[in-house]
C-alpha positions in Angstrom: -85.0 -49.1 75.5 -81.6 -48.3 74.3 -80.4 -44.9 74.3 -79.8 -43.7 70.9 -78.7 -40.6 69.0 -80.3 -39.1 65.9 -78.0 -39.3 62.7 -74.9 -37.6 63.6 -72.7 -37.6 60.3 -69.5 -36.0 59.8 -68.2 -35.8 56.1 -64.7 -34.9 55.5 -63.9 -33.5 52.0 -60.4 -33.3 50.2 -61.4 -31.4 47.2 -59.9 -30.4 43.8 -56.9 -32.7 43.8 -55.2 -31.9 40.5 -52.0 -32.8 38.3 -49.3 -30.7 37.9 -45.7 -30.6 37.4 -43.7 -31.3 40.7 -41.5 -34.5 41.3 -43.8 -37.3 42.1 -41.4 -39.4 44.1 -42.2 -42.9 43.4 -42.9 -42.6 39.9 -40.2 -43.4 37.5 -37.7 -40.3 37.3 -39.0 -39.2 34.0 -42.4 -38.5 35.0 -43.7 -35.7 37.0 -47.0 -35.0 38.8 -48.2 -33.6 42.0 -51.6 -33.3 43.6 -53.3 -30.3 44.8 -55.8 -30.2 47.6 -58.4 -27.3 47.1 -59.9 -27.9 50.8 -60.7 -30.2 53.5 -64.1 -29.9 55.0 -66.3 -31.5 57.4 -70.1 -31.4 58.2 -72.2 -32.7 61.0 -75.9 -32.9 61.1 -76.1 -30.2 64.1 -78.3 -32.0 66.4 -75.9 -34.0 68.4 -72.3 -33.6 67.0 -70.7 -30.3 66.6 -67.5 -29.7 64.7 -65.0 -26.8 64.4 -61.7 -26.6 62.7 -58.7 -26.1 65.4 -58.5 -27.3 68.8 -61.2 -25.6 70.8 -65.1 -26.4 70.8 -67.3 -23.3 70.2 -70.4 -23.2 72.5 -71.0 -19.5 71.7 -72.3 -19.3 68.2 -75.7 -20.6 67.1 -75.4 -24.5 66.6 -76.9 -24.7 63.2 -74.1 -22.8 62.0 -71.6 -25.2 63.6 -72.2 -28.3 60.8 -69.3 -27.6 58.8 -65.8 -27.1 59.3 -63.1 -26.4 56.6 -59.2 -26.6 56.4 -56.9 -25.3 53.5 -55.7 -27.9 51.5 -52.2 -28.3 49.8 -50.1 -30.3 47.4 -49.3 -33.6 48.0 -46.5 -35.9 46.5 -46.3 -39.8 47.4 -44.8 -40.7 50.7 -44.5 -43.5 53.1 -45.5 -44.1 56.9 -46.4 -46.7 59.4 -47.7 -44.2 62.2 -48.5 -40.9 60.6 -45.7 -39.4 62.6 -42.7 -40.5 60.6 -42.7 -39.9 56.8 -40.4 -41.4 54.5 -39.5 -40.4 51.0 -36.9 -41.9 48.2 -33.1 -41.0 48.8 -31.6 -43.0 45.9 -32.6 -44.7 42.9 -31.3 -47.8 41.0 -32.2 -47.1 37.4 -36.1 -46.7 37.9 -36.5 -48.3 41.0 -36.2 -46.6 44.6 -33.5 -48.2 46.4 -33.1 -46.4 49.8 -35.2 -44.1 51.8 -34.9 -41.0 54.0 -37.1 -39.5 56.5 -38.6 -36.3 55.7 -38.3 -33.3 58.1 -42.1 -32.5 57.7 -43.9 -29.7 59.5 -47.6 -30.0 61.1 -48.7 -29.5 57.4 -46.6 -31.9 55.8 -44.2 -29.6 54.2 -40.5 -30.6 53.7 -37.7 -29.6 51.6 -35.8 -32.0 49.1 -33.2 -31.0 46.6 -33.8 -27.4 46.8 -37.7 -27.7 46.5 -40.5 -28.0 48.6 -43.0 -30.7 49.0 -45.9 -32.0 51.1 -46.1 -35.6 52.2 -49.5 -35.4 53.2 -52.5 -33.3 53.6 -54.2 -33.0 57.0 -57.5 -31.5 58.5 -57.5 -30.7 62.4 -60.8 -30.8 64.0 -62.7 -30.6 67.4 -65.7 -32.9 67.6 -68.0 -32.2 70.5 -71.7 -32.6 71.7 -74.1 -29.8 72.7 -74.7 -29.8 76.4 -78.1 -31.4 76.5 -77.1 -34.4 74.2 -74.8 -36.1 76.2 -71.7 -38.2 75.1 -71.2 -40.0 71.9 -69.0 -42.6 70.4 -67.6 -42.3 66.9 -67.6 -44.8 64.4 -67.4 -44.9 60.5 -70.7 -44.4 58.7 -71.6 -48.0 57.4 -72.9 -46.4 54.2 -70.1 -45.1 51.9 -67.4 -44.6 54.7 -65.1 -43.0 52.3 -66.0 -42.0 48.4 -63.4 -40.8 46.0 -64.7 -39.2 42.9 -62.9 -38.1 39.8 -63.8 -34.9 37.7 -65.2 -35.3 34.2 -61.9 -34.8 32.6 -60.2 -37.7 34.6 -58.9 -40.7 32.5 -60.0 -44.2 33.9 -56.0 -45.1 34.2 -55.1 -41.9 36.2 -58.1 -42.3 38.4 -57.3 -45.9 39.2 -53.7 -45.0 40.0 -54.7 -42.3 42.3 -57.3 -44.1 44.1 -55.3 -47.1 44.4 -52.2 -45.6 46.2 -54.6 -43.1 48.3 -54.6 -43.7 52.1 -56.8 -41.7 54.8 -55.6 -42.3 58.6 -57.7 -41.3 61.4 -55.7 -39.8 64.4 -57.0 -38.9 67.7 -54.7 -37.3 70.3 -51.7 -38.3 68.1 -52.7 -42.0 68.1 -53.4 -43.4 64.7 -56.7 -45.4 64.9 -56.7 -46.9 61.5 -56.0 -46.4 58.0 -58.5 -46.6 55.2 -57.8 -47.2 51.5 -60.4 -47.0 48.7 -59.3 -50.5 47.1 -57.7 -53.1 48.6 -53.8 -53.1 47.9 -52.5 -55.7 45.5 -51.4 -59.2 47.0 -49.7 -60.2 43.6 -47.8 -57.0 42.5 -45.1 -54.6 44.1 -44.4 -51.0 44.3 -41.4 -49.2 42.3 -39.0 -50.6 45.0 -35.7 -52.6 45.0 -36.7 -54.3 48.2 -40.5 -54.3 47.8 -43.4 -55.8 49.9 -46.5 -56.7 48.5 -50.0 -56.0 49.9 -50.4 -53.2 53.0 -46.8 -51.9 52.5 -44.6 -49.2 53.9 -41.0 -48.0 54.4 -39.5 -49.5 57.6 -37.0 -47.0 58.4 -34.3 -44.7 56.9 -32.4 -47.2 54.9 -33.3 -49.8 52.1 -36.2 -51.8 53.8 -40.0 -51.8 53.3 -42.3 -53.9 55.5 -45.9 -55.0 55.9 -47.4 -52.0 57.7 -48.4 -52.7 61.3 -51.4 -50.1 61.7 -55.1 -51.3 61.6 -56.4 -51.1 58.2 -59.5 -51.2 56.1 -60.6 -51.1 52.4 -63.7 -50.3 50.2 -66.6 -51.9 52.0 -64.5 -54.1 54.3 -64.8 -52.2 57.5 -63.2 -54.8 59.7 -59.6 -54.8 60.4 -56.8 -57.3 60.3 -57.5 -58.2 63.9 -61.2 -58.4 63.3 -62.2 -55.2 64.9 -65.4 -53.7 63.4 -65.1 -49.9 63.0 -68.5 -49.3 61.4 -71.7 -48.4 63.3 -74.8 -50.7 62.7 -77.7 -48.7 61.3 -81.1 -48.9 62.7 -83.5 -47.2 60.4 -82.6 -43.4 60.7 -80.6 -44.3 63.8 -77.1 -45.8 64.6 -76.1 -48.3 67.1 -72.9 -49.6 68.1 -71.3 -52.5 66.2 -72.8 -55.9 66.8 -70.9 -58.4 68.5 -67.7 -58.1 70.9 -65.5 -56.6 68.3 -66.4 -53.1 67.9 -64.1 -50.4 67.7 -65.0 -46.8 68.0 -62.6 -44.1 66.7 -63.1 -42.5 70.0 -65.6 -42.8 73.0 -67.3 -40.7 75.4 -66.8 -37.5 73.5 -68.6 -35.0 75.5 -69.2 -31.0 75.8 -65.2 -30.3 75.7 -64.7 -32.3 72.9 -62.1 -34.2 71.2 -59.3 -33.7 68.7 -59.3 -35.6 65.4 -56.8 -35.4 62.4 -57.7 -36.5 59.0 -54.5 -37.2 57.4 -54.4 -38.2 53.6 -51.4 -39.3 51.6 -50.5 -41.3 48.6 -48.5 -44.6 49.8 -45.3 -44.4 47.6 -44.7 -48.2 48.2 -47.9 -49.1 46.8 -48.2 -51.3 43.5 -50.4 -48.3 42.1 -47.8 -45.6 42.8 -45.9 -46.5 39.7 -45.6 -44.9 36.2 -48.8 -44.1 34.3 -48.2 -44.9 30.7 -50.6 -41.9 29.4 -49.4 -39.5 32.1 -48.8 -36.7 29.8 -52.1 -36.9 28.1 -53.9 -37.3 31.4 -52.2 -33.8 32.6 -53.7 -32.0 29.7 -57.2 -32.6 31.0 -56.4 -31.1 34.3 -58.3 -33.8 36.3 -59.1 -33.5 39.9 -60.7 -35.8 42.5 -62.7 -35.4 45.8 -62.3 -37.4 48.9 -65.3 -37.8 51.2 -65.2 -39.4 54.5 -68.4 -40.2 56.7 -68.5 -40.8 60.4 -71.4 -41.2 62.7 -72.2 -40.8 66.4 -73.7 -43.2 68.7 -74.8 -42.6 72.4 -72.3 -43.7 74.9 -73.7 -46.3 77.1 
C-alpha cells in the first residue's frame, strides 16, 4: 500500500487590506489608494506538518500549539517583478501612461522610498515548515480544493474588488527560488495596462528603462493549477488523504521536507502592468466604505516516496 499522510493543510491569510490615500503607482496620477495588510498567518493540521514564523523549527513546544503562524502585514502599492527579487516602479509618466521604470531599493519587508514618501512593493510572510520526527518526510503541493481564495468585506464595491483581485499576485519562494506565481483570475489576453509600452497577458517590467515583457516565471490562475509548461502543482485528493499529482508532470513546491524543515516565503503584490491595475471610476466612493479583503492560500503535504 502506498504510504500516505493524513491531511496536512497550511493556510496563509493576508487580512484586512484596505484603501487609503498613498500614491497607487500605476493608477492615473489623479487617483490615490493604498492597501494595508492586517496580518499574514498560516495553519497546519498539527498531525504531520508543523509551521512557525521565522527561520527555525520549534520542536520544544506542544505540537498542537504549532498549527498556526502569523506575520505582521503592511501597506502595499503596485509594483512589478519577474523573480520576486528585483522590484520595479514607475519613474516617468506620459500624460496618464507610465513611460519608464526604475528599480525600487526594497528592504526584506518590501519597504522603499520615492519622492520623499515610503511605500511597500509587497507583503511577505516568512515561515519554516517541518515534520514531527515520527511522521517522516513530506512533499508540499497546492491543495486542489480552493488553492487560493480572495474574499472582500461587506463594504467593498464589485468594481473595486474585481480590480484588486484582477491584479493580485501570490508568489511562493523556497530558499530564494521563486517556484510559481498564482493569480486569482487569468490576466486579460486582449487588454493592456497603463503603460506606454504595454504587454498583454502575464506581464511585468523587463528592467529599469521603458520596456515591459511577458513574465518568465511559472504561473497558475483560478482553478488552473497546471503551469504553462504543463507542470501540475496540485496534489490529488484521495478521500481524506492526498497523493502526489497523477502522471509524470507533478511539481512539488518542495520535496523531502523533514525534521529540520524548509523555508517558505509567501510574497503578495499587485502587478502594476496588469490591465486591471488602472483607474477605477468609482474609486472615491469606494474608499468611503473602507473596504478590505482577505487572501487565503491552502497547501497540503504528501508523504515522500
